[in-house]
DRENDO-71104 format. One record per atom (N, C-alpha, C, O, CB): residue number from 1; residue in one letter; atom name; z negated, x negated, y negated. Coordinates in Angstrom, 1 decimal. Each point is the difference from the previous one (the first is absolute). Glycine has a CB too. Layout:
BEGIN
n,res,atom,z,x,y
NUM,A,CA,Z,X,Y
...
***
This chain:
BEGIN
n,res,atom,z,x,y
1,M,N,19.7,20.9,-16.6
1,M,CA,1.0,-0.5,0.9
1,M,C,0.4,-1.5,-0.4
1,M,O,0.0,-0.3,-1.2
1,M,CB,0.9,2.7,1.5
2,K,N,-0.6,-3.1,0.7
2,K,CA,0.4,-1.4,-0.1
2,K,C,1.3,-0.3,0.7
2,K,O,0.4,0.8,0.9
2,K,CB,-2.8,-1.5,-1.1
3,P,N,3.2,-0.3,-0.3
3,P,CA,1.2,-0.3,0.8
3,P,C,-0.3,-0.7,1.3
3,P,O,-0.9,-0.8,0.0
3,P,CB,2.2,0.7,-2.2
4,C,N,-0.6,0.4,3.3
4,C,CA,-0.2,-0.6,1.3
4,C,C,0.4,-1.5,-0.2
4,C,O,0.9,-0.3,-0.7
4,C,CB,-0.4,2.4,1.9
5,L,N,-1.3,-3.0,-0.6
5,L,CA,0.2,-1.4,-0.1
5,L,C,1.3,-0.4,0.6
5,L,O,0.6,-1.1,-0.3
5,L,CB,-3.0,0.7,0.3
6,I,N,3.0,1.1,1.0
6,I,CA,1.2,-0.3,0.7
6,I,C,1.2,0.6,-0.7
6,I,O,1.0,-0.7,-0.3
6,I,CB,-2.3,0.5,2.4
7,C,N,1.3,1.5,-2.3
7,C,CA,1.2,0.7,-0.4
7,C,C,-0.1,0.5,-1.5
7,C,O,1.1,0.4,-0.5
7,C,CB,-0.7,0.2,2.9
8,G,N,-1.6,-0.5,-3.0
8,G,CA,-0.1,0.4,-1.3
8,G,C,-0.1,1.5,-0.2
8,G,O,-0.2,0.5,-1.1
8,G,CB,1.4,-2.4,0.5
9,E,N,-1.2,2.7,1.7
9,E,CA,-0.1,1.5,-0.1
9,E,C,-1.5,0.3,-0.4
9,E,O,-0.9,-0.7,0.4
9,E,CB,2.7,1.0,1.4
10,P,N,-2.0,0.8,-2.6
10,P,CA,-1.4,0.4,-0.3
10,P,C,-0.8,0.3,1.2
10,P,O,0.5,0.7,0.9
10,P,CB,0.4,0.2,-3.1
11,S,N,-2.1,-1.4,2.2
11,S,CA,-0.9,0.2,1.1
11,S,C,-1.5,0.1,-0.4
11,S,O,-0.3,-0.6,-1.1
11,S,CB,1.9,-0.6,2.6
12,E,N,-2.4,1.9,-0.8
12,E,CA,-1.4,0.1,-0.3
12,E,C,-0.7,-1.4,0.3
12,E,O,-1.0,-0.3,-0.7
12,E,CB,1.0,2.8,1.3
13,Q,N,0.5,-3.2,0.3
13,Q,CA,-0.6,-1.3,0.4
13,Q,C,1.0,-1.1,-0.4
13,Q,O,0.9,0.2,-0.7
13,Q,CB,-2.1,0.8,2.6
14,T,N,0.8,-2.3,-1.6
14,T,CA,0.9,-1.1,-0.4
14,T,C,1.3,0.0,0.8
14,T,O,1.0,-0.7,-0.4
14,T,CB,-3.0,-0.6,-0.2
15,R,N,2.1,2.0,1.7
15,R,CA,1.2,0.1,0.8
15,R,C,0.3,1.5,0.3
15,R,O,-0.9,0.7,0.3
15,R,CB,0.5,-3.0,0.8
16,C,N,1.7,2.6,-1.0
16,C,CA,0.3,1.4,0.3
16,C,C,-0.2,0.2,1.5
16,C,O,-0.3,-0.9,0.7
16,C,CB,2.0,1.0,-2.5
17,L,N,-1.7,1.2,2.3
17,L,CA,-0.2,0.3,1.4
17,L,C,0.9,-0.8,0.9
17,L,O,-0.4,-0.4,1.1
17,L,CB,-0.4,2.7,-1.8
18,E,N,2.0,-2.5,0.3
18,E,CA,1.0,-0.7,0.8
18,E,C,-0.3,-1.5,0.2
18,E,O,0.2,-0.6,1.1
18,E,CB,1.5,2.2,-1.9
19,H,N,-2.4,-2.2,-0.2
19,H,CA,-0.2,-1.4,0.0
19,H,C,-1.5,-0.4,0.2
19,H,O,-0.4,-1.2,-0.1
19,H,CB,2.3,1.0,-1.4
20,Q,N,-2.8,1.2,1.9
20,Q,CA,-1.4,-0.3,0.2
20,Q,C,-0.1,-0.8,1.3
20,Q,O,0.7,0.3,1.0
20,Q,CB,-1.4,1.8,-2.2
21,R,N,-0.1,-3.1,1.2
21,R,CA,-0.2,-0.8,1.2
21,R,C,-1.1,0.6,0.9
21,R,O,-1.0,0.6,-0.5
21,R,CB,1.6,-2.7,-0.7
22,P,N,-0.4,2.1,2.5
22,P,CA,-1.1,0.5,0.9
22,P,C,-1.2,-0.9,-0.1
22,P,O,0.1,-1.2,-0.2
22,P,CB,1.6,2.2,1.8
23,D,N,-2.9,-0.4,-1.4
23,D,CA,-1.2,-0.8,-0.1
23,D,C,-0.2,-0.8,1.3
23,D,O,-0.3,0.6,1.1
23,D,CB,-0.7,1.1,-2.6
24,E,N,1.3,-3.0,1.5
24,E,CA,0.0,-0.8,1.1
24,E,C,-1.4,-0.6,0.3
24,E,O,-0.2,-0.7,1.0
24,E,CB,2.6,0.2,-1.4
25,R,N,-3.3,0.7,-0.5
25,R,CA,-1.3,-0.6,0.1
25,R,C,-1.0,0.7,1.0
25,R,O,-1.0,-0.6,0.4
25,R,CB,1.3,-0.2,-2.7
26,G,N,0.0,2.0,2.7
26,G,CA,-0.9,0.7,0.8
26,G,C,-1.0,0.8,-0.8
26,G,O,-0.1,-0.1,-1.2
26,G,CB,0.4,-1.6,3.0
27,T,N,-1.2,2.4,-1.1
27,T,CA,-1.0,0.8,-0.6
27,T,C,-1.1,-0.9,-0.5
27,T,O,-0.1,-1.2,0.3
27,T,CB,0.6,3.2,1.1
28,R,N,-1.4,-1.5,-2.3
28,R,CA,-1.1,-0.7,-0.5
28,R,C,-0.9,-0.5,1.1
28,R,O,-0.4,-1.2,0.0
28,R,CB,0.4,2.5,-2.1
29,A,N,-0.3,-0.5,3.1
29,A,CA,-0.8,-0.4,1.1
29,A,C,0.7,-1.1,0.9
29,A,O,-0.7,-0.9,0.4
29,A,CB,-0.3,3.3,-0.4
30,E,N,2.3,-2.3,0.2
30,E,CA,0.7,-1.0,0.7
30,E,C,0.0,-1.4,-0.7
30,E,O,0.1,-1.0,0.6
30,E,CB,1.3,2.8,0.3
31,R,N,-1.5,-1.7,-2.3
31,R,CA,-0.1,-1.3,-0.7
31,R,C,-1.4,-0.5,-0.2
31,R,O,-0.2,-1.0,-0.7
31,R,CB,2.3,1.8,-0.5
32,G,N,-3.1,-0.1,1.8
32,G,CA,-1.4,-0.5,-0.1
32,G,C,-0.8,0.6,-1.1
32,G,O,-1.1,-0.5,-0.3
32,G,CB,2.0,-1.6,1.1
33,Y,N,-0.5,3.3,-1.3
33,Y,CA,-0.8,0.7,-1.0
33,Y,C,-0.5,1.3,0.5
33,Y,O,0.3,1.0,-0.6
33,Y,CB,1.1,-2.1,-1.1
34,G,N,-2.0,1.1,2.8
34,G,CA,-0.6,1.3,0.6
34,G,C,-1.3,0.3,-0.7
34,G,O,-0.3,-0.5,-1.0
34,G,CB,1.4,0.0,3.2
35,Y,N,-1.8,1.5,-1.5
35,Y,CA,-1.2,0.5,-0.6
35,Y,C,-1.1,-1.1,-0.2
35,Y,O,-0.7,0.0,-1.0
35,Y,CB,1.2,2.2,2.1
36,A,N,-0.6,-3.1,-0.2
36,A,CA,-1.0,-1.1,-0.1
36,A,C,0.3,-0.9,-1.2
36,A,O,-0.9,-0.4,-0.7
36,A,CB,0.6,0.5,3.2
37,W,N,1.6,-0.4,-2.7
37,W,CA,0.3,-0.9,-1.2
37,W,C,-0.3,0.8,-1.3
37,W,O,-0.5,-0.6,-0.9
37,W,CB,2.3,-0.6,2.3
38,E,N,-1.4,2.5,-1.4
38,E,CA,-0.3,0.8,-1.2
38,E,C,-1.4,0.0,-0.4
38,E,O,-0.4,-0.1,-1.1
38,E,CB,2.4,1.5,1.6
39,K,N,-2.9,-1.2,0.6
39,K,CA,-1.4,0.0,-0.2
39,K,C,-0.5,-1.3,-0.5
39,K,O,-0.8,-0.1,-1.0
39,K,CB,0.6,1.8,2.8
40,L,N,0.6,-2.8,-1.2
40,L,CA,-0.4,-1.3,-0.4
40,L,C,0.5,-0.3,-1.5
40,L,O,-0.7,-0.6,-0.8
40,L,CB,0.8,-0.2,3.2
41,S,N,1.1,1.2,-2.7
41,S,CA,0.6,-0.2,-1.3
41,S,C,-0.8,0.7,-1.1
41,S,O,-0.3,-0.6,-1.0
41,S,CB,2.6,0.4,2.1
42,R,N,-2.7,1.4,-0.8
42,R,CA,-0.8,0.7,-1.0
42,R,C,-1.4,-0.7,-0.2
42,R,O,-0.5,-0.1,-1.1
42,R,CB,1.6,2.3,1.8
43,R,N,-1.6,-2.7,0.4
43,R,CA,-1.3,-0.7,-0.1
43,R,C,0.1,-1.3,-0.8
43,R,O,-0.9,-0.2,-0.9
43,R,CB,0.2,1.2,3.1
44,V,N,1.7,-1.8,-1.9
44,V,CA,0.2,-1.2,-0.8
44,V,C,0.3,0.2,-1.4
44,V,O,-0.6,-0.7,-0.9
44,V,CB,1.4,-0.3,3.0
45,R,N,0.0,2.0,-2.4
45,R,CA,0.3,0.4,-1.4
45,R,C,-1.2,0.5,-0.8
45,R,O,-0.2,-0.2,-1.2
45,R,CB,2.5,0.7,1.9
46,R,N,-3.3,0.2,0.0
46,R,CA,-1.2,0.4,-0.6
46,R,C,-0.9,-1.2,-0.3
46,R,O,-0.7,-0.1,-1.0
46,R,CB,0.8,2.3,2.2
47,M,N,-0.1,-3.2,-0.3
47,M,CA,-0.9,-1.2,-0.1
47,M,C,0.6,-0.8,-1.2
47,M,O,-0.8,-0.7,-0.7
47,M,CB,0.2,0.7,3.1
48,M,N,1.9,-0.1,-2.6
48,M,CA,0.6,-0.8,-1.0
48,M,C,1.1,0.8,-0.7
48,M,O,1.1,-0.1,0.4
48,M,CB,-1.6,-2.1,0.9
49,P,N,0.1,3.0,-2.3
49,P,CA,1.0,0.9,-0.6
49,P,C,0.9,-0.6,-1.1
49,P,O,0.3,0.6,-1.0
49,P,CB,-2.0,1.1,1.5
50,F,N,2.1,-3.0,-0.3
50,F,CA,0.9,-0.6,-0.9
50,F,C,0.8,-1.1,0.8
50,F,O,-0.4,-0.4,1.1
50,F,CB,-1.2,0.8,-3.1
51,C,N,2.7,-0.8,1.4
51,C,CA,0.9,-1.0,0.7
51,C,C,-0.7,-1.4,-0.1
51,C,O,-0.5,-0.4,-1.1
51,C,CB,2.6,1.7,0.5
52,G,N,-2.2,-2.0,1.7
52,G,CA,-0.6,-1.3,0.1
52,G,C,0.8,-1.0,-0.8
52,G,O,-0.5,-1.1,-0.3
52,G,CB,-0.5,1.7,2.5
53,D,N,2.3,-0.4,-2.4
53,D,CA,0.8,-1.0,-0.7
53,D,C,0.1,0.2,-1.5
53,D,O,-0.2,-0.9,-0.8
53,D,CB,1.5,0.7,2.9
54,C,N,-1.0,1.5,-2.5
54,C,CA,0.3,0.2,-1.4
54,C,C,-1.1,0.9,-0.7
54,C,O,0.0,0.2,-1.2
54,C,CB,2.4,-0.4,1.7
55,G,N,-3.3,0.9,0.3
55,G,CA,-1.0,0.8,-0.5
55,G,C,0.4,1.4,-0.3
55,G,O,-0.8,0.8,-0.5
55,G,CB,-0.1,-2.8,-0.5
56,S,N,2.1,2.4,1.3
56,S,CA,0.5,1.4,-0.2
56,S,C,-0.8,1.0,0.9
56,S,O,-0.5,-0.4,1.0
56,S,CB,2.8,-0.5,-1.5
57,T,N,-2.5,2.1,0.0
57,T,CA,-0.6,1.1,0.7
57,T,C,0.9,1.0,0.4
57,T,O,-0.4,1.1,0.5
57,T,CB,-1.7,-1.5,-1.7
58,E,N,3.4,0.2,1.1
58,E,CA,1.1,1.0,0.3
58,E,C,0.7,-0.4,1.3
58,E,O,0.2,-1.2,0.2
58,E,CB,0.1,1.7,-2.7
59,D,N,0.1,0.5,3.2
59,D,CA,0.9,-0.2,1.2
59,D,C,-0.6,-1.0,1.0
59,D,O,0.8,-1.0,0.3
59,D,CB,1.2,1.7,-1.7
60,L,N,-3.2,-0.6,1.8
60,L,CA,-0.7,-1.0,0.8
60,L,C,0.4,0.2,1.5
60,L,O,0.2,1.1,0.5
60,L,CB,-2.1,-1.2,-2.2
61,T,N,2.0,-1.1,2.4
61,T,CA,0.2,0.0,1.4
61,T,C,-0.9,-1.1,0.6
61,T,O,-0.7,-0.7,-0.7
61,T,CB,3.2,1.4,0.4
62,V,N,-2.5,-0.7,1.6
62,V,CA,-0.8,-1.1,0.7
62,V,C,0.9,-0.9,0.7
62,V,O,0.9,0.5,0.8
62,V,CB,-2.9,1.1,-0.5
63,E,N,1.9,-2.8,-0.5
63,E,CA,1.0,-1.0,0.6
63,E,C,-0.3,-0.2,1.5
63,E,O,-1.1,-0.3,0.4
63,E,CB,1.3,-0.8,-2.6
64,H,N,0.9,1.1,3.0
64,H,CA,-0.1,-0.4,1.4
64,H,C,0.1,-1.5,0.0
64,H,O,0.9,-0.6,-0.7
64,H,CB,0.2,2.8,1.5
65,T,N,-1.9,-2.9,0.0
65,T,CA,0.1,-1.4,0.2
65,T,C,0.5,-0.3,1.4
65,T,O,0.1,1.0,0.8
65,T,CB,-1.9,-1.5,-2.5
66,E,N,2.1,-0.7,2.0
66,E,CA,0.4,-0.3,1.4
66,E,C,-1.1,0.3,0.9
66,E,O,0.2,0.5,1.2
66,E,CB,1.3,-2.3,-2.0
67,E,N,-2.8,1.6,0.4
67,E,CA,-1.1,0.4,0.9
67,E,C,-0.1,1.5,0.2
67,E,O,-0.2,0.4,1.1
67,E,CB,-1.1,-2.4,-2.0
68,T,N,1.6,2.8,-0.1
68,T,CA,0.1,1.4,0.1
68,T,C,1.0,0.4,1.1
68,T,O,-0.3,0.8,0.8
68,T,CB,-0.3,-0.5,-3.3
69,W,N,1.8,-0.9,2.4
69,W,CA,1.0,0.4,1.0
69,W,C,-0.3,-0.5,1.4
69,W,O,0.2,0.7,1.0
69,W,CB,1.5,-0.8,-2.8
70,R,N,-2.3,-1.1,1.9
70,R,CA,-0.5,-0.5,1.3
70,R,C,-1.0,1.0,0.7
70,R,O,0.2,0.4,1.1
70,R,CB,0.2,-2.8,-1.9
71,R,N,-1.3,2.9,0.0
71,R,CA,-1.0,0.9,0.5
71,R,C,0.6,1.4,0.3
71,R,O,-0.3,0.6,1.0
71,R,CB,-1.5,-1.8,-2.3
72,Y,N,2.8,1.6,0.5
72,Y,CA,0.6,1.3,0.2
72,Y,C,0.8,-0.1,1.3
72,Y,O,-0.1,1.0,0.8
72,Y,CB,0.3,-0.6,-3.3
73,E,N,0.6,-1.5,2.7
73,E,CA,0.8,-0.1,1.3
73,E,C,-0.9,-0.1,1.2
73,E,O,0.4,0.3,1.1
73,E,CB,1.4,-1.3,-2.5
74,A,N,-3.0,0.4,1.2
74,A,CA,-0.9,-0.2,1.2
74,A,C,-0.9,1.2,0.2
74,A,O,-0.8,0.1,0.9
74,A,CB,0.8,-2.5,-1.3
75,R,N,0.2,3.5,-0.5
75,R,CA,-0.8,1.2,0.1
75,R,C,-1.5,-0.3,-0.2
75,R,O,-0.8,0.7,0.6
75,R,CB,2.6,0.3,0.9
76,L,N,-2.1,-1.9,-2.4
76,L,CA,-1.3,-0.3,-0.4
76,L,C,-0.4,0.7,-1.3
76,L,O,0.9,0.3,-0.8
76,L,CB,-0.8,-2.6,2.0
77,P,N,-1.4,2.5,-1.5
77,P,CA,-0.3,0.7,-1.2
77,P,C,0.3,-0.9,-1.2
77,P,O,-0.1,-1.2,0.1
77,P,CB,-1.7,2.5,1.1
78,I,N,2.3,-0.7,-2.3
78,I,CA,0.3,-0.7,-1.2
78,I,C,-1.1,0.3,-1.0
78,I,O,-0.2,1.2,-0.4
78,I,CB,2.7,-1.2,0.8
79,L,N,-3.2,-1.0,-0.9
79,L,CA,-1.1,0.2,-1.0
79,L,C,0.5,-0.5,-1.4
79,L,O,1.1,-0.6,-0.1
79,L,CB,-2.8,0.3,1.9
80,P,N,1.1,0.7,-2.9
80,P,CA,0.4,-0.4,-1.3
80,P,C,0.2,-1.5,-0.1
80,P,O,0.9,-0.4,-0.8
80,P,CB,-2.1,2.4,-0.1
81,K,N,0.4,-2.8,1.6
81,K,CA,0.1,-1.5,-0.1
81,K,C,1.3,-0.5,0.6
81,K,O,0.4,-1.1,-0.3
81,K,CB,-2.9,1.0,0.3
82,H,N,3.1,0.9,0.8
82,H,CA,1.3,-0.4,0.6
82,H,C,1.2,0.3,-0.8
82,H,O,1.1,-0.3,0.3
82,H,CB,-2.2,0.7,1.9
83,T,N,0.9,0.3,-3.4
83,T,CA,1.1,0.3,-0.9
83,T,C,0.1,-1.0,-1.1
83,T,O,-0.9,-0.8,-0.1
83,T,CB,0.6,3.3,0.7
84,G,N,1.3,-2.4,-1.4
84,G,CA,0.2,-0.9,-1.1
84,G,C,-0.6,0.6,-1.3
84,G,O,0.1,-0.6,-1.1
84,G,CB,1.9,-0.3,2.1
85,G,N,-2.8,2.0,-0.9
85,G,CA,-0.6,0.6,-1.1
85,G,C,0.9,1.0,-0.7
85,G,O,1.1,0.3,0.5
85,G,CB,-2.4,-2.4,-0.8
86,T,N,0.8,2.5,-0.9
86,T,CA,0.8,1.0,-0.7
86,T,C,0.9,-0.6,-1.0
86,T,O,-0.3,-1.0,-0.7
86,T,CB,-1.6,2.5,0.9
87,L,N,3.2,-1.1,-0.2
87,L,CA,1.0,-0.4,-0.9
87,L,C,0.8,1.2,-0.5
87,L,O,0.1,1.0,0.7
87,L,CB,0.1,-3.3,0.5
88,C,N,0.3,2.1,-2.4
88,C,CA,0.9,1.1,-0.5
88,C,C,1.4,-0.3,0.7
88,C,O,0.2,-1.0,0.6
88,C,CB,-1.3,1.2,-2.9
89,R,N,1.9,0.9,2.4
89,R,CA,1.2,-0.1,0.8
89,R,C,0.9,-1.2,-0.4
89,R,O,0.6,-0.7,0.8
89,R,CB,-0.7,3.2,-0.5
90,P,N,0.3,-2.7,-1.7
90,P,CA,0.9,-1.1,-0.4
90,P,C,-0.6,-1.4,0.5
90,P,O,0.8,-0.8,0.5
90,P,CB,-0.1,2.1,-2.5
91,C,N,-2.0,-1.5,1.9
91,C,CA,-0.6,-1.3,0.4
91,C,C,0.1,-0.1,1.5
91,C,O,0.2,-1.1,0.5
91,C,CB,-1.7,1.1,-2.5
92,N,N,1.3,1.1,2.8
92,N,CA,0.1,-0.1,1.4
92,N,C,1.4,-0.3,0.4
92,N,O,0.2,-0.8,1.0
92,N,CB,-2.0,2.5,-0.8
93,S,N,2.8,-1.2,-0.9
93,S,CA,1.4,-0.3,0.3
93,S,C,0.3,-1.5,-0.3
93,S,O,0.8,-0.6,0.8
93,S,CB,-0.1,3.0,-1.3
94,K,N,-1.3,-2.9,-0.6
94,K,CA,0.3,-1.4,-0.3
94,K,C,-0.6,-1.0,1.1
94,K,O,0.6,-1.1,0.2
94,K,CB,-0.7,1.7,-2.7
95,R,N,-1.0,-0.2,3.1
95,R,CA,-0.6,-0.8,1.1
95,R,C,0.9,-0.1,1.2
95,R,O,0.0,-1.0,0.8
95,R,CB,-2.2,1.6,-1.6
96,G,N,3.1,0.4,1.0
96,G,CA,1.0,-0.1,1.1
96,G,C,-0.6,0.6,1.3
96,G,O,-1.1,0.6,0.0
96,G,CB,2.1,-2.6,-1.1
97,R,N,-0.2,1.9,2.1
97,R,CA,-0.2,0.6,1.3
97,R,C,-1.0,-0.8,0.8
97,R,O,0.1,-1.2,0.1
97,R,CB,2.2,2.2,-0.1
98,A,N,-3.3,-0.3,0.6
98,A,CA,-1.0,-0.8,0.8
98,A,C,0.2,0.3,1.5
98,A,O,-0.5,-0.8,0.8
98,A,CB,-1.1,1.0,-2.7
99,R,N,2.3,0.8,2.2
99,R,CA,0.2,0.3,1.4
99,R,C,0.8,-1.1,0.7
99,R,O,1.1,-0.3,-0.4
99,R,CB,-1.2,2.8,-0.1
100,P,N,-0.5,-3.1,1.6
100,P,CA,0.7,-1.1,0.7
100,P,C,1.1,0.5,0.9
100,P,O,0.0,-0.2,1.2
100,P,CB,-2.1,-1.1,-1.3
101,Q,N,3.1,2.0,-0.5
101,Q,CA,1.1,0.6,0.8
101,Q,C,1.0,-1.1,0.3
101,Q,O,0.5,-0.7,-0.9
101,Q,CB,-0.8,3.0,-0.2
102,G,N,0.7,-2.4,2.3
102,G,CA,1.0,-1.0,0.4
102,G,C,-0.5,-1.4,0.1
102,G,O,0.8,-0.9,0.2
102,G,CB,0.8,2.4,-1.3
103,R,N,-2.9,-1.7,1.0
103,R,CA,-0.6,-1.3,0.2
103,R,C,-0.9,0.0,1.2
103,R,O,-0.5,1.0,0.4
103,R,CB,0.7,-1.4,-2.9
104,E,N,-0.4,-0.8,3.0
104,E,CA,-1.0,-0.2,1.0
104,E,C,-1.4,0.3,-0.5
104,E,O,-0.3,-0.3,-1.2
104,E,CB,1.8,-1.4,2.4
105,P,N,-2.4,2.4,-0.4
105,P,CA,-1.3,0.2,-0.5
105,P,C,-0.7,-1.3,-0.3
105,P,O,0.2,-1.0,0.6
105,P,CB,-0.3,3.1,0.8
106,L,N,-0.7,-2.1,-2.4
106,L,CA,-0.8,-1.2,-0.4
106,L,C,-1.0,-0.3,1.0
106,L,O,-0.6,0.9,0.6
106,L,CB,1.0,-0.4,-3.0
107,E,N,-0.6,-1.8,2.7
107,E,CA,-1.0,-0.4,0.9
107,E,C,-1.4,0.3,-0.5
107,E,O,-0.3,-0.2,-1.2
107,E,CB,1.8,-1.6,2.1
108,T,N,-2.5,2.1,-0.1
108,T,CA,-1.3,0.2,-0.4
108,T,C,-0.8,-1.2,0.5
108,T,O,0.3,-0.6,1.0
108,T,CB,-0.2,3.1,-1.0
109,G,N,-1.1,-2.9,-0.7
109,G,CA,-0.9,-1.1,0.4
109,G,C,0.7,-1.4,-0.2
109,G,O,-0.3,-0.9,0.7
109,G,CB,-0.8,2.4,0.9
110,S,N,2.1,-1.6,-2.5
110,S,CA,0.7,-1.2,-0.3
110,S,C,-1.0,-1.0,-0.7
110,S,O,-1.0,0.4,-0.6
110,S,CB,3.3,0.8,0.6
111,A,N,-1.9,-2.4,0.0
111,A,CA,-0.8,-1.1,-0.7
111,A,C,0.0,0.3,-1.5
111,A,O,0.9,0.6,-0.6
111,A,CB,-0.3,-2.3,2.4
112,P,N,-1.7,1.2,-2.5
112,P,CA,-0.1,0.2,-1.4
112,P,C,1.2,-0.7,-0.7
112,P,O,0.5,-1.0,0.5
112,P,CB,-3.0,1.1,-0.3
113,V,N,2.9,0.4,-1.4
113,V,CA,1.1,-0.5,-0.7
113,V,C,-0.4,-1.3,-0.8
113,V,O,0.7,-1.0,0.0
113,V,CB,0.3,3.3,-0.2
114,G,N,-2.1,-2.2,-0.5
114,G,CA,-0.4,-1.2,-0.8
114,G,C,-1.1,-0.8,0.6
114,G,O,-0.6,0.4,1.1
114,G,CB,1.2,0.9,-3.0
115,K,N,-0.9,-2.4,1.3
115,K,CA,-1.1,-0.9,0.5
115,K,C,-0.9,-0.3,-1.1
115,K,O,0.5,-0.2,-1.2
115,K,CB,1.0,-0.8,3.0
116,A,N,-2.8,0.9,-1.6
116,A,CA,-0.9,-0.3,-1.1
116,A,C,0.3,-1.3,-0.6
116,A,O,0.2,-1.0,0.8
116,A,CB,-2.0,2.4,0.4
117,Q,N,1.8,-1.5,-2.5
117,Q,CA,0.4,-1.2,-0.7
117,Q,C,-1.3,-0.8,-0.5
117,Q,O,0.1,-1.2,-0.3
117,Q,CB,2.1,2.2,-0.3
118,S,N,-3.3,-0.3,0.6
118,S,CA,-1.2,-0.7,-0.5
118,S,C,-1.2,0.6,0.8
118,S,O,0.1,1.0,0.7
118,S,CB,0.9,-1.4,-3.0
119,P,N,-2.2,-0.3,2.2
119,P,CA,-1.2,0.5,0.7
119,P,C,-0.4,1.4,-0.5
119,P,O,-0.7,0.7,0.7
119,P,CB,0.0,-3.1,-0.3
120,L,N,1.1,2.8,-1.6
120,L,CA,-0.4,1.3,-0.5
120,L,C,0.6,1.1,0.8
120,L,O,-0.5,1.2,0.0
120,L,CB,0.3,-2.1,-2.2
121,H,N,1.3,0.7,2.9
121,H,CA,0.6,1.0,0.8
121,H,C,-0.4,0.0,1.5
121,H,O,0.5,0.8,0.8
121,H,CB,1.4,-1.0,-2.4
122,T,N,-2.8,-0.7,1.9
122,T,CA,-0.4,0.0,1.4
122,T,C,-1.5,0.2,0.1
122,T,O,-0.8,-0.2,-1.0
122,T,CB,2.6,-1.4,1.6
123,R,N,-2.3,2.0,0.6
123,R,CA,-1.4,0.3,0.2
123,R,C,-0.7,-1.4,0.2
123,R,O,0.4,-0.8,0.8
123,R,CB,0.0,3.1,0.2
124,T,N,-1.4,-2.6,-1.8
124,T,CA,-0.7,-1.2,0.1
124,T,C,-1.5,0.3,0.4
124,T,O,-0.5,1.0,-0.4
124,T,CB,2.1,-2.2,-1.3
125,V,N,-2.2,0.2,2.4
125,V,CA,-1.4,0.2,0.3
125,V,C,-0.8,-1.0,-0.8
125,V,O,0.3,-1.2,0.0
125,V,CB,0.3,1.9,2.4
126,L,N,-1.5,-0.2,-3.2
126,L,CA,-0.8,-0.8,-0.8
126,L,C,-1.2,-0.6,0.8
126,L,O,-0.5,0.7,0.9
126,L,CB,1.1,0.7,-2.9
127,K,N,-0.9,-2.7,1.8
127,K,CA,-1.1,-0.6,0.8
127,K,C,-1.2,-0.1,-0.9
127,K,O,-1.0,-0.5,0.5
127,K,CB,2.6,-0.8,0.9
***
């Protein structure tokens, strides 16, 4: 038993029944974690069974990227290359939220960000 975070009464959870918050996030499927995501997640974690940031092999997840969410919202297939790879839960949390909620969709086919600074970065034709 633990004390409730609000009133201090003993409780099985961090909050007593009176002070528990309703789950406002929706179901797993409503949040984008349906059968297809679970299947993809298992596949990616089999391909890379360690965290890409710290090397941990415990509590692994697959990171959603903005590309992942764009494809999910457009009902397009999501492949392993569209994810951020395997991360442990703490490293995935440190990377932050990738879902573009409340923002305008990113433009596709926009101009390149950088410009070649030397001939090594451009295609040259040898004579």
